[in-house]
GUMI-860105 format. One record per residue (C-alpha): x, y, z. Coordinates in steps of 0.2 Angstrom, whole numbers, padded with zeros to 4 digits, always signed. Example, Ala and Ser with C-alpha at 12.3 -4.5 7.8 and 13.67 -1.06 7.14 Angstrom:
GUMI-860105
+0062-0022+0039 +0068-0005+0036 
***
This chain:
GUMI-860105
+0692+0757+0256 +0683+0740+0257 +0684+0726+0244 +0665+0729+0239 +0667+0747+0234 +0684+0744+0226 +0677+0731+0215 +0663+0742+0209 +0675+0756+0205 +0688+0745+0196 +0674+0738+0184 +0668+0756+0180 +0686+0761+0176 +0689+0746+0164 +0672+0749+0155 +0676+0768+0153 +0694+0764+0146 +0687+0751+0133 +0673+0760+0124 +0677+0754+0107 +0661+0746+0099 +0663+0728+0097 +0656+0718+0083 +0638+0713+0085 +0638+0698+0073 +0642+0685+0087 +0643+0667+0080 +0639+0673+0062 +0656+0683+0062 +0665+0668+0068 +0667+0674+0086 +0670+0662+0101 +0656+0665+0113 +0668+0660+0127 +0680+0675+0123 +0679+0688+0137 +0674+0705+0132 +0675+0718+0146 +0662+0729+0137 +0650+0715+0135 +0653+0702+0149 +0636+0695+0149 +0639+0680+0137 +0653+0673+0147 +0644+0676+0163 +0629+0665+0156 +0641+0651+0152 +0649+0652+0169 +0632+0652+0178 +0626+0637+0168 +0642+0627+0172 +0641+0632+0190 +0622+0628+0192 +0624+0611+0183 +0638+0605+0194 +0630+0610+0210 +0613+0603+0206 +0621+0586+0200 +0630+0585+0216 +0615+0589+0227 +0605+0575+0219 +0618+0563+0225 +0622+0570+0242 +0604+0573+0246 +0602+0554+0247 +0615+0554+0261 +0605+0567+0271 +0618+0580+0268 +0614+0599+0267 +0615+0608+0250 +0629+0618+0256 +0640+0603+0255 +0636+0600+0236 +0640+0619+0233 +0657+0619+0242 +0662+0603+0233 +0656+0609+0217 +0666+0625+0218 +0682+0615+0223 +0679+0603+0208 +0678+0618+0196 +0694+0625+0203 +0712+0620+0201 +0709+0604+0211 +0700+0595+0197 +0693+0604+0182 +0706+0617+0182 +0719+0604+0177 +0710+0601+0161 +0720+0611+0148 +0710+0627+0143 +0696+0625+0155 +0701+0639+0166 +0706+0651+0152 +0690+0649+0143 +0677+0647+0157 +0685+0656+0171 +0698+0668+0164 +0706+0680+0176 +0699+0695+0168 +0681+0689+0172 +0684+0686+0190 +0680+0704+0196 +0663+0703+0188 +0660+0686+0195 +0666+0693+0212 +0654+0708+0211 +0639+0697+0208 +0645+0685+0222 +0647+0699+0235 +0630+0706+0231 +0623+0689+0234 +0633+0687+0250 +0626+0703+0257 +0609+0697+0253 +0612+0680+0261 +0619+0688+0277 +0603+0699+0277 +0593+0683+0277 +0604+0675+0291 +0599+0691+0301 +0581+0688+0297 +0583+0670+0303 +0589+0675+0320 +0575+0677+0333 +0580+0685+0349 +0565+0677+0358 +0572+0660+0355 +0588+0665+0365 +0577+0673+0379 +0567+0657+0382 +0582+0646+0384 +0595+0659+0390 +0603+0650+0404 +0607+0633+0396 +0610+0641+0379 +0622+0654+0386 +0633+0641+0395 +0634+0630+0379 +0637+0644+0367 +0651+0652+0378 +0659+0635+0381 +0658+0631+0362 +0668+0647+0358 +0681+0648+0372 +0688+0631+0371 +0689+0631+0352 +0696+0649+0351 +0710+0644+0363 +0714+0628+0353 +0714+0638+0337 +0725+0651+0345 +0737+0638+0351 +0738+0629+0334 +0741+0646+0325 +0758+0647+0332 +0766+0632+0322 +0755+0636+0307 +0761+0654+0307 +0779+0649+0307 +0777+0635+0295 +0766+0642+0281 +0762+0661+0283 +0773+0675+0277 +0781+0684+0291 +0775+0701+0285 +0758+0696+0291 +0755+0701+0309 +0754+0686+0320 +0739+0694+0330 +0729+0695+0314 +0732+0677+0309 +0728+0671+0327 +0712+0680+0327 +0706+0673+0310 +0711+0655+0316 +0702+0657+0332 +0686+0664+0324 +0686+0650+0311 +0687+0637+0325 +0674+0645+0336 +0661+0649+0323 +0645+0638+0320 +0636+0638+0304 +0619+0644+0310 +0609+0643+0293 +0616+0625+0290 +0612+0620+0308 +0594+0626+0306 +0592+0615+0291 +0600+0600+0299 +0589+0601+0314 +0574+0603+0303 +0578+0588+0292 +0582+0577+0307 +0566+0582+0316 +0575+0589+0331 +0567+0606+0332 +0554+0600+0345 +0566+0591+0356 +0575+0598+0371 +0592+0595+0362 +0586+0605+0346 +0579+0620+0356 +0595+0622+0366 +0606+0620+0350 +0596+0633+0341 +0597+0645+0355 +0616+0642+0357 +0618+0644+0338 +0610+0661+0338 +0622+0667+0352 +0637+0659+0344 +0633+0667+0327 +0631+0685+0334 +0647+0684+0344 +0656+0676+0329 +0651+0690+0317 +0657+0702+0330 +0674+0694+0332 +0675+0694+0313 +0672+0712+0312 +0685+0715+0325 +0698+0705+0315 +0694+0714+0299 +0695+0731+0308 +0712+0726+0315 +0719+0720+0298 +0713+0736+0289 +0719+0748+0302 +0736+0756+0300 +0738+0758+0319 +0729+0753+0335 +0721+0770+0336 +0713+0768+0319 +0707+0751+0324 +0699+0759+0339 +0690+0772+0328 +0684+0758+0316 +0677+0748+0330 +0668+0763+0338 +0661+0768+0322 +0655+0751+0319 +0647+0750+0337 +0639+0767+0334 +0631+0761+0318 +0625+0745+0326 +0617+0754+0340 +0609+0766+0328 +0601+0752+0318 +0596+0742+0333 +0586+0756+0342 +0580+0771+0333 +0580+0764+0315 +0572+0748+0321 +0558+0757+0328 +0556+0767+0312 +0555+0751+0302 +0542+0744+0314 +0532+0760+0312 +0534+0759+0293 +0528+0741+0293 +0513+0745+0303 +0509+0761+0292 +0510+0751+0276 +0500+0736+0282 +0515+0725+0279 +0514+0715+0295 +0495+0711+0292 +0496+0708+0273 +0514+0705+0269 +0527+0717+0263 +0521+0730+0251 +0532+0736+0236 +0536+0752+0246 +0542+0743+0261 +0552+0731+0251 +0560+0746+0242 +0565+0754+0259 +0571+0737+0266 +0583+0734+0251 +0589+0752+0252 +0593+0749+0270 +0601+0732+0266 +0614+0739+0254 +0615+0756+0263 +0621+0747+0279 +0633+0736+0269 +0640+0751+0260 +0643+0760+0277 +0652+0746+0286 +0662+0743+0270 +0669+0761+0269 +0673+0762+0287 +0684+0747+0286 +0673+0732+0291 +0666+0720+0278 +0650+0724+0269 +0642+0708+0275 +0642+0714+0293 +0631+0729+0288 +0619+0717+0279 +0618+0706+0294 +0614+0720+0305 +0600+0726+0293 +0592+0709+0294 +0592+0709+0313 +0581+0725+0314 +0566+0719+0303 +0551+0716+0313 +0546+0697+0316 +0528+0701+0320 +0515+0694+0308 +0528+0683+0299 +0535+0698+0291 +0553+0691+0291 +0547+0675+0284 +0538+0684+0270 +0553+0694+0266 +0564+0679+0265 +0552+0670+0253 +0553+0685+0241 +0572+0685+0241 +0579+0668+0245 +0576+0659+0228 +0588+0671+0218 +0601+0670+0233 +0601+0651+0234 +0600+0647+0216 +0611+0660+0208 +0622+0670+0220 +0628+0658+0233 +0634+0645+0220 +0644+0658+0212 +0652+0663+0229 +0656+0645+0232 +0664+0643+0215 +0675+0658+0218 +0680+0650+0234 +0683+0634+0225 +0694+0644+0212 +0705+0649+0227 +0705+0632+0234 +0719+0620+0227 +0719+0603+0237 +0734+0599+0226 +0744+0610+0237 +0742+0597+0251 +0756+0588+0243 +0768+0583+0257 +0768+0574+0274 +0769+0590+0285 +0755+0598+0276 +0744+0583+0279 +0749+0582+0297 +0744+0600+0300 +0728+0597+0290 +0724+0582+0301 +0728+0592+0317 +0717+0606+0311 +0702+0594+0309 +0705+0585+0325 +0707+0600+0336 +0692+0609+0328 +0681+0595+0331 +0688+0591+0348 +0686+0609+0354 +0668+0611+0348 +0662+0594+0353 +0672+0594+0370 +0667+0611+0375 +0648+0610+0371 +0647+0592+0377 +0654+0596+0394 +0644+0612+0396 +0628+0603+0391 +0632+0589+0404 +0635+0603+0417 +0617+0611+0414 +0609+0594+0417 +0608+0584+0400 +0612+0566+0399 +0628+0560+0391 +0619+0555+0375 +0610+0572+0374 +0626+0582+0378 +0636+0573+0365 +0623+0576+0352 +0623+0595+0356 +0642+0594+0354 +0641+0586+0337 +0628+0598+0331 +0638+0613+0337 +0653+0607+0328 +0644+0611+0311 +0654+0623+0301 +0647+0625+0283 +0645+0641+0274 +0649+0653+0289 +0667+0647+0291 +0670+0648+0273 +0665+0666+0273 +0677+0669+0287 +0691+0660+0277 +0687+0670+0261 +0688+0686+0271 +0705+0681+0278 +0711+0676+0261 +0706+0692+0253 +0714+0702+0267 +0731+0693+0264 +0731+0685+0281 +0729+0667+0275 +0740+0659+0262 +0732+0648+0248 +0739+0632+0256 +0732+0636+0273 +0715+0642+0265 +0714+0625+0257 +0718+0616+0273 +0704+0625+0282 +0692+0623+0268 +0694+0604+0269 +0691+0605+0288 +0675+0614+0285 +0669+0601+0273 +0673+0586+0284 +0665+0593+0300 +0649+0598+0291 +0648+0581+0282 +0651+0572+0298 +0637+0581+0308 +0622+0572+0301 +0628+0554+0303 +0635+0557+0320 +0619+0564+0326 +0609+0550+0319 +0620+0538+0328 +0621+0547+0345 +0603+0552+0346 +0591+0540+0336 +0572+0544+0336 +0568+0531+0349 +0579+0540+0362 +0573+0558+0359 +0563+0568+0372 +0551+0580+0364 +0543+0596+0371 +0525+0598+0370 +0516+0614+0366 +0512+0616+0384 +0530+0615+0389 +0529+0597+0395 +0540+0583+0389 +0535+0568+0379 +0543+0551+0383 +0554+0544+0370 +0545+0538+0354 +0549+0519+0351 +0554+0514+0334 +0542+0500+0334 +0523+0501+0336 +0522+0500+0355 +0530+0492+0370 +0526+0474+0375 +0512+0480+0387 +0505+0492+0374 +0505+0479+0361 +0496+0467+0372 +0483+0480+0377 +0480+0485+0358 +0478+0466+0354 +0465+0464+0367 +0456+0479+0362 +0456+0473+0344 +0450+0456+0350 +0436+0465+0358 +0431+0474+0343 +0430+0458+0332 +0426+0444+0343 +0414+0451+0356 +0397+0459+0356 +0402+0475+0364 +0406+0488+0351 +0420+0500+0357 +0418+0517+0348 +0433+0525+0340 +0435+0542+0349 +0453+0547+0344 +0456+0552+0326 +0471+0560+0316 +0466+0570+0301 +0479+0574+0289 +0478+0592+0281 +0491+0597+0268 +0480+0607+0255 +0466+0620+0257 +0456+0610+0244 +0455+0595+0257 +0445+0605+0270 +0428+0603+0263 +0429+0584+0262 +0438+0582+0278 +0425+0593+0287 +0411+0582+0280 +0419+0566+0285 +0423+0573+0302 +0404+0576+0305 +0401+0557+0303 +0413+0554+0318 +0402+0563+0330 +0394+0553+0344 +0375+0550+0344 +0364+0563+0353 +0361+0561+0371 +0344+0555+0368 +0351+0539+0360 +0363+0535+0374 +0362+0519+0383 +0352+0517+0399 +0356+0501+0405 +0370+0489+0407 +0373+0472+0400 +0357+0464+0392 +0354+0447+0385 +0341+0438+0374 +0338+0420+0371 +0329+0413+0357 +0326+0395+0350 +0338+0397+0336 +0353+0406+0345 +0359+0413+0361 +0367+0430+0358 +0374+0441+0372 +0372+0459+0367 +0381+0474+0375 +0375+0491+0371 +0387+0504+0363 +0398+0512+0376 +0394+0530+0377 +0400+0543+0390 +0397+0561+0389 +0414+0565+0395 +0422+0554+0382 +0418+0564+0366 +0427+0563+0349 +0445+0570+0349 +0453+0574+0333 +0471+0578+0330 +0473+0589+0315 +0490+0587+0308 +0495+0600+0295 +0509+0593+0284 +0521+0605+0275 +0535+0598+0264 +0552+0605+0269 +0560+0612+0253 +0577+0619+0251 +0571+0637+0254 +0576+0646+0270 +0558+0652+0273 +0553+0633+0276 +0566+0631+0289 +0560+0648+0297 +0543+0642+0297 +0547+0625+0306 +0556+0634+0320 +0542+0646+0322 +0532+0640+0337 +0517+0652+0332 +0514+0643+0316 +0502+0631+0324 +0491+0646+0330 +0493+0656+0313 +0491+0643+0300 +0475+0646+0291 +0470+0628+0287 +0472+0623+0306 +0462+0639+0311 +0448+0635+0299 +0447+0617+0304 +0448+0621+0323 +0434+0633+0321 +0423+0620+0312 +0427+0608+0327 +0421+0621+0340 +0405+0624+0330 +0401+0605+0330 +0407+0601+0348 +0422+0591+0342 +0439+0593+0351 +0452+0598+0339 +0470+0597+0343 +0481+0606+0330 +0498+0601+0326 +0510+0605+0312 +0525+0595+0304 +0537+0603+0292 +0548+0588+0286 +0556+0582+0270 +0545+0572+0257 +0554+0556+0262 +0549+0559+0280 +0531+0564+0278 +0523+0547+0280 +0534+0543+0295 +0529+0559+0303 +0511+0554+0301 +0514+0537+0309 +0524+0544+0323 +0511+0557+0327 +0497+0544+0327 +0507+0533+0338 +0512+0547+0350 +0494+0553+0352 +0487+0535+0352 +0475+0538+0338 +0463+0524+0333 +0461+0530+0315 +0471+0540+0303 +0460+0549+0290 +0470+0554+0274 +0462+0564+0260 +0466+0562+0242 +0467+0576+0229 +0450+0584+0226 +0441+0584+0210 +0450+0594+0196 +0436+0604+0187 +0437+0609+0169 +0439+0627+0170 +0434+0630+0151 +0418+0620+0153 +0414+0629+0169 +0417+0647+0162 +0407+0642+0146 +0392+0636+0157 +0393+0652+0168 +0382+0651+0183 +0368+0641+0176 +0365+0626+0188 +0355+0617+0174 +0370+0618+0162 +0382+0611+0175 +0369+0597+0179 +0368+0593+0160 +0387+0592+0159 +0388+0580+0173 +0374+0569+0166 +0383+0568+0149 +0400+0562+0156 +0400+0545+0166 +0414+0552+0176 +0415+0571+0175 +0426+0574+0190 +0439+0561+0193 +0452+0564+0206 +0463+0550+0198 +0461+0557+0180 +0479+0562+0180 +0485+0544+0183 +0477+0536+0168 +0469+0549+0157 +0479+0565+0160 +0487+0575+0146 +0498+0585+0157 +0514+0576+0163 +0515+0588+0177 +0498+0583+0184 +0503+0564+0182 +0519+0566+0192 +0510+0576+0206 +0497+0562+0208 +0509+0548+0207 +0519+0557+0221 +0504+0558+0231 +0499+0540+0228 +0516+0535+0234 +0514+0546+0250 +0497+0538+0254 +0505+0520+0251 +0519+0525+0263 +0506+0529+0276 +0497+0513+0274 +0513+0503+0276 +0521+0513+0291 +0506+0516+0302 +0503+0504+0316 +0484+0509+0317 +0469+0509+0306 +0471+0521+0291 +0456+0527+0280 +0459+0536+0263 +0445+0548+0259 +0441+0551+0240 +0429+0566+0239 +0418+0565+0224 +0408+0581+0226 +0402+0591+0211 +0404+0610+0211 +0385+0612+0215 +0374+0599+0225 +0358+0595+0217 +0349+0594+0233 +0352+0598+0251 +0358+0583+0261 +0353+0580+0279 +0364+0564+0282 +0373+0550+0274 +0369+0533+0267 +0383+0521+0267 +0387+0506+0256 +0399+0493+0262 +0403+0478+0250 +0409+0464+0262 +0421+0451+0254 +0430+0446+0270 +0447+0449+0278 +0454+0461+0291 +0451+0476+0281 +0433+0472+0277 +0430+0468+0295 +0437+0484+0301 +0426+0493+0288 +0410+0484+0294 +0414+0488+0312 +0417+0507+0308 +0401+0508+0298 +0391+0501+0313 +0399+0514+0324 +0394+0528+0311 +0376+0522+0311 +0374+0525+0329 +0370+0543+0323 +0352+0544+0318 +0356+0553+0302 +0367+0539+0295 +0360+0523+0287 +0369+0509+0278 +0368+0495+0267 +0380+0480+0269 +0381+0467+0255 +0391+0451+0258 +0396+0445+0241 +0400+0427+0237 +0405+0421+0220 +0392+0408+0214 +0403+0395+0207 +0413+0393+0223 +0398+0390+0234 +0400+0371+0235 +0418+0372+0237 +0417+0384+0252 +0401+0378+0260 +0411+0367+0272 +0422+0381+0278 +0410+0396+0278 +0393+0389+0284 +0399+0381+0300 +0386+0384+0314 +0398+0381+0327 +0410+0394+0320 +0396+0407+0319 +0390+0406+0337 +0404+0402+0348 +0412+0418+0353 +0427+0410+0361 +0432+0401+0345 +0430+0417+0336 +0441+0426+0348 +0454+0412+0347 +0453+0412+0328 +0456+0431+0327 +0471+0430+0339 +0479+0416+0328 +0476+0427+0313 +0484+0442+0321 +0499+0431+0326 +0501+0423+0309 +0498+0439+0299 +0515+0446+0306 +0524+0434+0295 +0513+0436+0280 +0513+0455+0281 +0532+0457+0282 +0535+0447+0267 +0536+0462+0255 +0548+0477+0256 +0535+0490+0251 +0518+0482+0254 +0503+0487+0243 +0486+0478+0241 +0494+0460+0240 +0501+0453+0257 +0510+0437+0253 +0503+0420+0252 +0492+0415+0266 +0492+0397+0272 +0477+0386+0273 +0476+0389+0292 +0476+0408+0292 +0464+0408+0278 +0452+0396+0287 +0454+0407+0303 +0450+0422+0293 +0434+0415+0286 +0429+0410+0303 +0432+0427+0310 +0422+0434+0295 +0407+0422+0299 +0408+0427+0317 +0407+0445+0314 +0394+0444+0300 +0382+0433+0310 +0384+0444+0326 +0378+0459+0316 +0366+0452+0303 +0357+0441+0315 +0356+0454+0329 +0339+0455+0338 +0335+0473+0344 +0337+0477+0362 +0327+0492+0369 +0336+0508+0373 +0353+0501+0367 +0364+0512+0355 +0371+0496+0348 +0354+0490+0343 +0349+0507+0337 +0364+0507+0326 +0361+0490+0319 +0342+0495+0316 +0349+0507+0303 +0359+0495+0294 +0352+0483+0280 +0362+0467+0279 +0361+0457+0262 +0370+0442+0256 +0372+0441+0237 +0378+0426+0227 +0384+0431+0210 +0396+0425+0196 +0403+0443+0195 +0404+0450+0213 +0415+0465+0208 +0404+0470+0194 +0389+0469+0206 +0397+0481+0217 +0400+0493+0203 +0382+0492+0198 +0375+0495+0215 +0387+0510+0218 +0382+0518+0201 +0364+0518+0208 +0369+0524+0225 +0369+0543+0222 +0351+0543+0215 +0345+0532+0229 +0353+0542+0242 +0347+0558+0234 +0329+0552+0236 +0332+0550+0254 +0340+0567+0255 +0357+0559+0260 +0374+0560+0253 +0381+0543+0247 +0397+0536+0253 +0405+0519+0249 +0416+0511+0263 +0427+0497+0258 +0442+0487+0264 +0458+0491+0255 +0468+0475+0253 +0463+0457+0249 +0475+0450+0262 +0466+0434+0269 +0450+0438+0260 +0440+0425+0251 +0439+0432+0234 +0453+0437+0221 +0447+0450+0209 +0461+0451+0197 +0453+0444+0182 +0436+0453+0185 +0446+0470+0188 +0455+0468+0172 +0439+0466+0162 +0432+0482+0170 +0447+0492+0167 +0447+0486+0149 +0429+0491+0147 +0431+0508+0155 +0449+0513+0150 +0467+0509+0156 +0472+0512+0174 +0489+0515+0181 +0497+0503+0193 +0498+0517+0206 +0479+0517+0207 +0477+0499+0211 +0492+0498+0223 +0485+0513+0233 +0467+0509+0233 +0465+0490+0231 +0454+0481+0219 +0437+0486+0225 +0440+0505+0226 +0449+0504+0209 +0434+0496+0201 +0423+0510+0208 +0434+0524+0202 +0437+0517+0185 +0419+0514+0182 +0414+0532+0186 +0406+0530+0203 +0400+0547+0208 +0399+0543+0227 +0413+0547+0239 +0424+0532+0243 +0432+0528+0260 +0446+0515+0258 +0450+0507+0275 +0465+0497+0281 +0465+0488+0297 +0480+0491+0309 +0495+0483+0302 +0513+0481+0309 +0525+0494+0301 +0538+0488+0290 +0556+0494+0293 
***
């Protein structure tokens, strides 16, 4: 009978024999809580579980920074708790892991292992193998034949040196060959996801080859166990035939029954029902029980049960989400601890043992790496890609550890040989990630598009020299010429359902003007007695509409379901946020290209920057967390709109999305907002294109029905404010959008700045303006890279760069503010809806706050929605608002540093003072900082 059933019966007998009622006083009776009591093992089990979880979590915090999978921390934690380290402490093993408690711990670990192998079966998708059958089959076979041969060859000296001669050599050779040829498919999936390789040709082939390798490996393991448990060759044949018959029964008739049941109960459409979950769990343990009693490990039956669950409608992912937490948090660490208790690296205490250990590691890596690399090169991959495939396929991790534990429990492996192979599994798994990063850096990767085509390698820097020159000339045209190029390619970031309303409203602003407002002529010019301005109309082509790349961001967690989602190509088509936003685009005539990225938190910002660069986006739109409404007030108010309006009128800032940053009472909310602020700042620093942060300030119910937007732009100068002004002029090309642009100058600095600001020649010589802007762009590279993590302060500008920036400000302001309308010009039509004002004041920032506070009421009278658009940073800007911002924050309440660093001075003042209009914070294209 198998180990799983024997353990259950042994525990039952021990409880039956010791039926004496123990004292219930516990600590009050002077009992030691760590004493093992067979009739009440729960107390010691809780202590053991606490020690195990604490050890693995502490190690994972450290190893996660080294980009190592969690399994490494669990394996090392188990080894440390065993005789290798903590077991050498006097009394530790006797009190924490006494020998009498190990059967109970083993029972829990084996239950968890069966559930884990069921999840592994759920991960395996046969469609992946079918799509890449030829290349993956060659890589998988070569990655098993050569390692199996090397393992069989090495088993000869190992058997004669370390193994008891009572063990059959054939059995030992089979276990050695399987341990060499196996690939850890679950760990491999996580590494591919964390390194963002799932959409590369290398990642697709490795994933397909890993599926085939896993299936063949478990089959070989079942064969090895059958041969060990069989008393004769005929018995082994009967075991294998029974196992094959059970597998065929599950894969064909039972699979159809499970699919019918899933359809019947609505589990495919609406997620697994309680009845379907019950049947699935019964099938899991029933299959494990059958394979265990016939002489094959119970884990093989659980693996087969996972293979037959339907994949339609994301059912396998939903099942994984319901089971994975307990398996990953509780069961697997216990299993690794049991493995660690059987691992004693102290047995590697002589030269010949270490010599064989080095040989095991070298041959294991050589076999996998060499076989898979040569096979990948044979099917057409480059040497760099082929070597990356070989490194990934050499990952061992959890799967080899399971094989080794099976061999140890069967008596085939000795404790010394078991420890040698465990060390090999740790080293090869640890080496996988750094080897792949070295062999296949991001700039060398070839990605596969949704249509099956290949993307060119993504450069690490912003662009190549030619693209950089083209981007510079385009930016120069935007700033220093009279021709206004519309931004037509946008990237919209979506990561929460609450972001959809605000991003939809903002996307409507990006629509091109109706055909009636399109240009009719070419270049037109006007001459006046005061100035000679050449005006080009706004470029508008019917075929060149607005294109939006909707990027859905999902943070990759430690859960298996997250990895399954990232490898599921249908996620882009089934994600509800992308579907809603794509439907909105279709209804408004906007081309929406959906995309999805499931990456770790540290890689979220870099994924946005890479996506924008790959799709040549001209502006990245990032939403902030929406307003957090007070549920108690809302419930008290009921559905009365007047009550809601009264509540809003009483509070100067009733719905503040930054509330958790400086007035929150919940530490959870604060940490969440701070994390999001850091994420936004990372996007600002890493993106090589324009970035806009949209802060939606809507109430639960609008007072009036708006039919357009009224924009307010405070203009202080600098690259960000110039980009904001250009963007507003583009938006005003639409007839339902109007704007007010106010240039603010501090009163007491007028005389000091008169010589540099009011230079007529600088205001009207376009060539000088272009040259100034080009020099600014060149000099900004030095200024902007002076900080490791840039926020709103960008180093100390020189007198030359500041003078050039002021000149560029004057060129742009005079070109727009002094514009003379040209008939039938979209550019002129846009400027006709913009009111330009210059305001000299001693408190410019407070003037902005006062105007913004009156903006919602003025916009409501026009039946428009208010929106403030401002530049983010004060790099190369004229004014420094530090002192005035401090006065405003002291008056309205304290503010966290993350707000200021994320938004900049002007937007921070608006948010702190309770501005009820939406705010769009724009940063001009900046060189990313490595």
